[in-house]
C-alpha positions in Angstrom: 99.6 0.5 70.8 102.0 0.6 73.6 104.9 -1.7 73.5 106.3 -2.7 76.8 110.2 -3.2 77.8 111.4 -7.1 77.6 113.3 -9.1 80.2 116.3 -9.3 77.6 116.2 -5.4 77.2 115.8 -4.8 81.0 118.8 -7.0 81.9 121.0 -5.5 79.2 119.7 -1.7 80.2 121.2 -2.8 83.7 124.5 -4.3 82.0 125.1 -1.1 80.1 124.4 1.4 83.1 126.7 -0.7 85.2 129.6 -0.5 82.5 129.0 3.4 82.2 129.2 3.6 86.0 132.5 1.5 86.0 133.7 4.0 83.8 132.5 6.9 86.1 130.2 8.3 83.4 127.3 10.0 84.4 123.9 9.0 82.8 121.9 12.1 81.7 119.2 10.4 80.1 117.5 7.1 79.9 114.3 6.9 77.9 112.0 4.2 77.0 110.4 4.7 73.6 106.8 2.9 74.0 106.3 3.3 70.2 109.6 1.5 68.6 110.3 -0.7 72.0 114.0 1.0 72.3 115.8 2.7 75.3 118.2 5.3 74.4 120.6 6.3 77.4 122.7 9.4 77.0 125.8 9.5 78.8 128.8 11.8 79.8 131.0 12.9 76.8 128.1 12.5 74.5 128.3 8.8 74.9 124.7 7.6 73.2 123.4 4.1 73.4 120.4 2.1 72.0 119.3 -1.0 73.6 116.6 -3.0 71.6 114.2 -5.3 72.9 116.2 -8.4 72.2 118.6 -7.4 74.4 121.2 -6.3 72.1 122.8 -2.9 72.2 124.9 -0.6 70.2 126.8 2.8 70.4 125.0 5.6 68.1 128.1 7.5 67.6 130.6 4.5 68.3 133.0 6.3 70.4 136.4 5.2 71.4 136.7 4.4 74.9 
């Protein structure tokens, strides 16, 4: 069974990518896992972010910005 992205998740991904862009961070990987429904974003300086289906997101490695 495949899970599709939610509207809340899609909007959160745009906000996170915009935040990274505002900080001049390259987005190196953007991956949607259709089994868990989570989006994984890897950015410059090894920033790792997970965006959950409910639109909540968190840093995986909680960097100091």
